[in-house]
LUMNU-795461 format. One record per residue (C-alpha): x, y, z; residue in one letter. Coordinates in steps of 0.1 Angstrom, whole numbers. Example, Ala and Ser with C-alpha at 12.3 -4.5 7.8 and 13.67 -1.06 7.14 Angstrom:
+-------+-------+-------+------+
!     x !     y !     z ! code !
+-------+-------+-------+------+
!   123 !   -45 !    78 !    a !
!   137 !   -11 !    71 !    s !
+-------+-------+-------+------+
END
This chain:
+-------+-------+-------+------+
!     x !     y !     z ! code !
+-------+-------+-------+------+
!   922 !  1019 !  1113 !    m !
!   937 !  1053 !  1116 !    d !
!   930 !  1054 !  1154 !    q !
!   938 !  1018 !  1163 !    s !
!   970 !  1014 !  1183 !    p !
!   973 !   978 !  1171 !    e !
!   973 !   989 !  1135 !    v !
!   997 !  1017 !  1142 !    r !
!  1021 !   994 !  1160 !    r !
!  1021 !   969 !  1131 !    a !
!  1026 !   997 !  1106 !    r !
!  1056 !  1010 !  1126 !    l !
!  1071 !   975 !  1126 !    e !
!  1071 !   977 !  1088 !    l !
!  1090 !  1010 !  1090 !    q !
!  1115 !   994 !  1114 !    a !
!  1121 !   966 !  1090 !    l !
!  1127 !   991 !  1062 !    a !
!  1155 !  1006 !  1084 !    g !
!  1169 !   971 !  1090 !    r !
!  1170 !   965 !  1052 !    r !
!  1191 !   997 !  1049 !    v !
!  1215 !   983 !  1074 !    t !
!  1216 !   948 !  1058 !    a !
!  1225 !   964 !  1024 !    g !
!  1259 !   978 !  1033 !    v !
!  1287 !   966 !  1010 !    w !
!  1314 !   961 !  1036 !    l !
!  1309 !   943 !  1069 !    p !
!  1330 !   966 !  1090 !    r !
!  1346 !  1000 !  1091 !    l !
!  1382 !  1003 !  1077 !    p !
!  1409 !  1003 !  1104 !    g !
!  1439 !  1026 !  1105 !    v !
!  1468 !  1019 !  1128 !    s !
!  1499 !  1041 !  1134 !    f !
!  1531 !  1033 !  1151 !    q !
!  1563 !  1053 !  1157 !    a !
!  1597 !  1046 !  1173 !    d !
!  1631 !  1061 !  1177 !    q !
!  1659 !  1039 !  1166 !    r !
!  1694 !  1044 !  1181 !    t !
!  1726 !  1024 !  1177 !    f !
!  1742 !  1008 !  1208 !    f !
!  1779 !  1008 !  1216 !    g !
!  1784 !  1045 !  1211 !    g !
!  1779 !  1044 !  1174 !    a !
!  1768 !  1077 !  1160 !    p !
!  1734 !  1083 !  1144 !    g !
!  1697 !  1076 !  1152 !    s !
!  1665 !  1077 !  1131 !    t !
!  1628 !  1081 !  1137 !    f !
!  1606 !  1053 !  1122 !    n !
!  1568 !  1053 !  1116 !    w !
!  1543 !  1028 !  1103 !    y !
!  1509 !  1034 !  1089 !    v !
!  1485 !  1005 !  1080 !    t !
!  1450 !  1007 !  1064 !    l !
!  1430 !   975 !  1066 !    s !
!  1395 !   965 !  1054 !    q !
!  1376 !   933 !  1058 !    e !
!  1356 !   922 !  1027 !    v !
!  1329 !   895 !  1022 !    e !
!  1333 !   869 !   995 !    i !
!  1306 !   844 !  1004 !    g !
!  1275 !   864 !   993 !    g !
!  1266 !   874 !  1028 !    q !
!  1252 !   908 !  1018 !    r !
!  1226 !   891 !   994 !    g !
!  1217 !   866 !  1021 !    a !
!  1211 !   893 !  1046 !    r !
!  1189 !   912 !  1022 !    l !
!  1169 !   880 !  1014 !    r !
!  1164 !   874 !  1051 !    e !
!  1151 !   910 !  1057 !    v !
!  1128 !   908 !  1027 !    d !
!  1114 !   875 !  1039 !    a !
!  1109 !   891 !  1074 !    t !
!  1092 !   921 !  1058 !    l !
!  1069 !   898 !  1038 !    d !
!  1059 !   879 !  1070 !    a !
!  1053 !   912 !  1088 !    e !
!  1031 !   924 !  1059 !    i !
!  1010 !   893 !  1063 !    r !
!  1007 !   899 !  1100 !    r !
!   998 !   935 !  1094 !    y !
!   969 !   923 !  1072 !    a !
!   957 !   900 !  1101 !    v !
!   958 !   929 !  1125 !    v !
!   938 !   951 !  1102 !    r !
!   912 !   924 !  1098 !    l !
!   910 !   918 !  1135 !    d !
!   906 !   954 !  1143 !    v !
!   879 !   958 !  1116 !    s !
!   860 !   928 !  1130 !    a !
!   862 !   942 !  1165 !    q !
!   849 !   976 !  1153 !    a !
!   821 !   961 !  1132 !    l !
!   810 !   938 !  1161 !    a !
!   811 !   968 !  1185 !    a !
!   790 !   988 !  1160 !    y !
!   763 !   960 !  1159 !    f !
!   764 !   959 !  1197 !    d !
!   757 !   997 !  1198 !    v !
!   728 !   994 !  1173 !    v !
!   713 !   965 !  1192 !    a !
!   717 !   984 !  1225 !    a !
!   699 !  1014 !  1210 !    n !
!   671 !   990 !  1199 !    d !
!   670 !   975 !  1234 !    f !
!   667 !  1010 !  1250 !    v !
!   639 !  1021 !  1226 !    q !
!   620 !   988 !  1231 !    l !
!   625 !   989 !  1269 !    a !
!   610 !  1025 !  1270 !    r !
!   580 !  1015 !  1249 !    e !
!   572 !   984 !  1269 !    v !
!   578 !  1003 !  1301 !    g !
!   551 !  1028 !  1292 !    r !
!   528 !   999 !  1283 !    v !
!   535 !   982 !  1316 !    a !
!   530 !  1014 !  1336 !    d !
!   497 !  1021 !  1319 !    g !
!   486 !   985 !  1326 !    l !
!   496 !   988 !  1363 !    g !
!   478 !  1022 !  1366 !    a !
!   447 !  1007 !  1350 !    l !
!   447 !   977 !  1373 !    a !
!   452 !  1000 !  1403 !    q !
!   422 !  1021 !  1393 !    a !
!   400 !   991 !  1389 !    r !
!   411 !   978 !  1423 !    a !
!   400 !  1010 !  1438 !    q !
!   366 !  1005 !  1421 !    e !
!   366 !   970 !  1436 !    s !
!   365 !   955 !  1401 !    l !
!   397 !   935 !  1406 !    v !
!   413 !   922 !  1438 !    s !
!   441 !   942 !  1454 !    p !
!   464 !   913 !  1449 !    v !
!   460 !   915 !  1411 !    d !
!   466 !   952 !  1412 !    a !
!   498 !   947 !  1432 !    d !
!   509 !   920 !  1408 !    v !
!   504 !   944 !  1379 !    a !
!   524 !   970 !  1398 !    k !
!   553 !   946 !  1406 !    s !
!   553 !   936 !  1369 !    e !
!   557 !   972 !  1359 !    a !
!   586 !   976 !  1383 !    v !
!   604 !   945 !  1369 !    q !
!   599 !   957 !  1334 !    i !
!   614 !   991 !  1343 !    s !
!   645 !   972 !  1353 !    q !
!   648 !   961 !  1317 !    i !
!   651 !   997 !  1307 !    r !
!   679 !  1004 !  1332 !    y !
!   698 !   973 !  1321 !    e !
!   693 !   983 !  1284 !    a !
!   707 !  1018 !  1291 !    e !
!   737 !  1003 !  1310 !    r !
!   743 !   980 !  1280 !    r !
!   740 !  1009 !  1256 !    q !
!   765 !  1030 !  1276 !    s !
!   790 !  1001 !  1277 !    s !
!   787 !   994 !  1240 !    a !
!   791 !  1031 !  1231 !    q !
!   822 !  1033 !  1253 !    t !
!   838 !  1003 !  1236 !    l !
!   831 !  1016 !  1201 !    l !
!   843 !  1051 !  1210 !    a !
!   876 !  1036 !  1223 !    g !
!   881 !  1016 !  1191 !    l !
!   875 !  1048 !  1170 !    l !
!   898 !  1069 !  1191 !    g !
!   871 !  1091 !  1205 !    l !
!   864 !  1103 !  1240 !    d !
!   847 !  1073 !  1258 !    p !
!   830 !  1098 !  1281 !    a !
!   811 !  1115 !  1252 !    e !
!   780 !  1098 !  1238 !    p !
!   785 !  1085 !  1203 !    i !
!   758 !  1088 !  1176 !    s !
!   753 !  1056 !  1156 !    v !
!   729 !  1051 !  1127 !    t !
!   717 !  1019 !  1111 !    g !
!   697 !   989 !  1120 !    e !
!   701 !   952 !  1125 !    l !
!   685 !   941 !  1092 !    s !
!   690 !   906 !  1080 !    p !
!   688 !   918 !  1044 !    q !
!   718 !   940 !  1050 !    q !
!   739 !   913 !  1067 !    t !
!   731 !   882 !  1047 !    t !
!   764 !   871 !  1030 !    p !
!   754 !   856 !   997 !    t !
!   789 !   844 !   990 !    a !
!   788 !   818 !  1018 !    i !
!   756 !   801 !  1008 !    e !
!   776 !   774 !   989 !    a !
!   783 !   756 !  1021 !    g !
!   811 !   747 !  1045 !    l !
!   834 !   730 !  1021 !    a !
!   837 !   761 !   999 !    g !
!   842 !   783 !  1029 !    l !
!   871 !   761 !  1041 !    e !
!   887 !   763 !  1007 !    t !
!   883 !   800 !  1006 !    t !
!   896 !   805 !  1041 !    a !
!   927 !   784 !  1034 !    l !
!   935 !   807 !  1005 !    m !
!   926 !   840 !  1021 !    l !
!   935 !   838 !  1058 !    r !
!   965 !   859 !  1066 !    g !
!   975 !   837 !  1095 !    e !
!   984 !   809 !  1071 !    i !
!  1003 !   832 !  1049 !    a !
!  1021 !   846 !  1079 !    a !
!  1031 !   811 !  1091 !    a !
!  1044 !   802 !  1056 !    q !
!  1063 !   834 !  1054 !    a !
!  1079 !   827 !  1088 !    e !
!  1092 !   795 !  1075 !    r !
!  1108 !   813 !  1046 !    r !
!  1124 !   837 !  1070 !    v !
!  1140 !   808 !  1088 !    l !
!  1152 !   793 !  1055 !    e !
!  1168 !   826 !  1046 !    s !
!  1184 !   828 !  1080 !    r !
!  1198 !   793 !  1076 !    l !
!  1214 !   803 !  1043 !    d !
!  1228 !   835 !  1059 !    l !
!  1243 !   815 !  1088 !    i !
!  1260 !   791 !  1064 !    r !
!  1274 !   819 !  1044 !    r !
!  1287 !   835 !  1075 !    l !
!  1309 !   805 !  1080 !    q !
!  1329 !   815 !  1050 !    i !
!  1360 !   833 !  1063 !    p !
!  1363 !   869 !  1053 !    n !
!  1397 !   881 !  1041 !    p !
!  1411 !   913 !  1054 !    t !
!  1430 !   934 !  1028 !    v !
!  1456 !   958 !  1041 !    s !
!  1479 !   985 !  1027 !    f !
!  1508 !   999 !  1046 !    f !
!  1534 !  1026 !  1043 !    a !
!  1564 !  1030 !  1066 !    q !
!  1597 !  1047 !  1071 !    r !
!  1620 !  1020 !  1083 !    d !
!  1657 !  1016 !  1089 !    g !
!  1676 !  1047 !  1081 !    f !
!  1655 !  1068 !  1057 !    s !
!  1640 !  1038 !  1039 !    e !
!  1606 !  1042 !  1024 !    r !
!  1585 !  1010 !  1023 !    v !
!  1550 !  1007 !  1007 !    i !
!  1532 !   974 !  1005 !    g !
!  1501 !   954 !  1011 !    g !
!  1488 !   921 !  1024 !    g !
!  1459 !   899 !  1030 !    i !
!  1449 !   879 !  1061 !    s !
!  1424 !   851 !  1062 !    i !
!  1410 !   836 !  1095 !    p !
!  1414 !   798 !  1099 !    i !
!  1380 !   781 !  1105 !    p !
!  1383 !   754 !  1131 !    l !
!  1358 !   731 !  1146 !    l !
!  1339 !   737 !  1179 !    s !
!  1338 !   734 !  1208 !    p !
!  1374 !   746 !  1211 !    i !
!  1371 !   774 !  1186 !    w !
!  1340 !   795 !  1178 !    p !
!  1317 !   779 !  1153 !    s !
!  1282 !   784 !  1139 !    r !
!  1273 !   747 !  1140 !    a !
!  1250 !   752 !  1170 !    g !
!  1231 !   780 !  1152 !    e !
!  1227 !   759 !  1121 !    i !
!  1214 !   730 !  1141 !    q !
!  1189 !   752 !  1159 !    e !
!  1177 !   769 !  1128 !    t !
!  1171 !   736 !  1110 !    i !
!  1150 !   726 !  1140 !    a !
!  1131 !   759 !  1139 !    r !
!  1124 !   754 !  1102 !    i !
!  1108 !   720 !  1109 !    e !
!  1089 !   736 !  1138 !    q !
!  1077 !   763 !  1114 !    a !
!  1065 !   736 !  1089 !    s !
!  1045 !   719 !  1117 !    a !
!  1031 !   753 !  1127 !    n !
!  1018 !   759 !  1092 !    v !
!   999 !   726 !  1095 !    a !
!   987 !   735 !  1129 !    l !
!   974 !   769 !  1117 !    v !
!   956 !   753 !  1087 !    r !
!   939 !   729 !  1111 !    r !
!   929 !   758 !  1134 !    q !
!   915 !   777 !  1105 !    v !
!   894 !   748 !  1094 !    r !
!   881 !   743 !  1129 !    i !
!   873 !   780 !  1133 !    q !
!   855 !   781 !  1100 !    v !
!   834 !   751 !  1109 !    a !
!   825 !   765 !  1143 !    q !
!   817 !   799 !  1128 !    a !
!   796 !   784 !  1101 !    y !
!   776 !   762 !  1125 !    a !
!   770 !   792 !  1147 !    d !
!   759 !   814 !  1118 !    w !
!   735 !   787 !  1105 !    r !
!   720 !   783 !  1140 !    s !
!   716 !   820 !  1145 !    r !
!   700 !   824 !  1111 !    r !
!   676 !   796 !  1118 !    a !
!   667 !   811 !  1152 !    a !
!   662 !   845 !  1136 !    l !
!   639 !   831 !  1109 !    q !
!   615 !   820 !  1137 !    q !
!   606 !   856 !  1142 !    y !
!   583 !   860 !  1112 !    f !
!   578 !   896 !  1101 !    p !
!   540 !   894 !  1103 !    d !
!   542 !   879 !  1138 !    l !
!   563 !   908 !  1150 !    m !
!   539 !   933 !  1135 !    v !
!   510 !   917 !  1153 !    r !
!   530 !   914 !  1185 !    a !
!   537 !   951 !  1186 !    k !
!   500 !   959 !  1178 !    r !
!   488 !   934 !  1204 !    d !
!   511 !   948 !  1231 !    l !
!   495 !   982 !  1226 !    g !
!   460 !   967 !  1227 !    a !
!   464 !   949 !  1260 !    i !
!   452 !   980 !  1280 !    g !
!   422 !   983 !  1258 !    e !
!   413 !   946 !  1263 !    g !
!   416 !   951 !  1301 !    l !
!   394 !   983 !  1300 !    s !
!   367 !   965 !  1279 !    s !
!   369 !   935 !  1303 !    r !
!   379 !   912 !  1274 !    q !
!   409 !   903 !  1295 !    l !
!   413 !   898 !  1332 !    t !
!   443 !   914 !  1349 !    v !
!   461 !   880 !  1352 !    r !
!   455 !   873 !  1315 !    d !
!   467 !   908 !  1306 !    a !
!   499 !   904 !  1326 !    l !
!   506 !   870 !  1311 !    l !
!   500 !   883 !  1276 !    a !
!   522 !   913 !  1283 !    q !
!   551 !   893 !  1296 !    r !
!   549 !   869 !  1266 !    s !
!   549 !   897 !  1241 !    l !
!   577 !   916 !  1258 !    i !
!   599 !   885 !  1258 !    q !
!   591 !   880 !  1222 !    l !
!   602 !   916 !  1213 !    e !
!   633 !   914 !  1234 !    l !
!   642 !   880 !  1220 !    g !
!   638 !   894 !  1185 !    h !
!   663 !   922 !  1192 !    v !
!   688 !   897 !  1208 !    e !
!   683 !   873 !  1179 !    a !
!   692 !   900 !  1154 !    r !
!   722 !   911 !  1174 !    r !
!   735 !   875 !  1178 !    a !
!   730 !   869 !  1140 !    y !
!   750 !   900 !  1132 !    a !
!   778 !   890 !  1155 !    a !
!   778 !   855 !  1140 !    a !
!   780 !   870 !  1106 !    w !
!   810 !   891 !  1115 !    v !
!   827 !   861 !  1130 !    n !
!   820 !   840 !  1100 !    l !
!   833 !   866 !  1076 !    m !
!   864 !   871 !  1098 !    r !
!   871 !   833 !  1100 !    m !
!   866 !   829 !  1063 !    s !
!   890 !   857 !  1054 !    g !
!   865 !   879 !  1036 !    f !
!   868 !   916 !  1034 !    d !
!   844 !   929 !  1061 !    l !
!   840 !   962 !  1045 !    a !
!   828 !   948 !  1012 !    e !
!   814 !   914 !  1022 !    g !
!   835 !   896 !   995 !    r !
!   869 !   880 !   991 !    p !
+-------+-------+-------+------+
END
């Protein structure tokens, strides 16, 4: 979270809104105005005498329609909506980071497995080549074993490329140097990633998501922002009086002090300025925001249903890899060479068994990775805290 530019940008938006609230909270809408005039008054017709006159006026516009409170309510509603969006951004970033973490762990497992099966395949190829030189197997079988070893070595290169790509992505999310290798510990264990809170079923998950998802709260808050803006626009139609005080020296040594008030006359558009268009637009925006809330709720339900179906499918697929089967598969993979040496297996049978067991091992790693990714997506779509695995 500390290194994410998305989170930082959302956090700075909150700070910007705090500054906007300071601006909205001013008591007077405009700065006071001061005007000064001076003139020299002289009689015509040759009459003696003249005088110097001056006029000073101080004026201030004041709000009487509660515009200040309406502005503050609009900013507060905007701030609430942005807080909801900030929570969504944090959850998205945490989901990306957690998914990237599982990708790195899976890539590490792929690399380790690829190296192990590569050594087994190389040993089997060398054994088949030696037996071909002794004329115990045909040269074709030896070449097939060698080509199989080459193909399996490609798995290692692909796994290393995948590991590098996953580490680069995770390092970027953490704000680290993507060029430097990143050390990640952990394993893709179903016991660590089984969310017990979602075992109740899809209906409970949908209810939870509708309560927790920040997207729904943000859409509802956006509607409140527009309602507050409509109230502000209507209050801005109330004409603000301008209070003025003046002092002047007029006539011949006359001192005049007084005051006054001026009120603009509201007239209808389109001849004179009016806020009727803004009000009409804002009312339509409010209705649009209400429709958007319904749309977001529908999207949330669809996303939860899809994520739940994917999670159940991934879990069922992972359960097909029985622990005792995987233990035997790893043992059998190492025993293929012994079976070939003792002539219990032909080269073709050994290669077939090797390919089947390698595909089983690789499939197990991929199934665990896919299950972890499906779990992250389900937790994200349901609105759960990814750090704690609970609402």
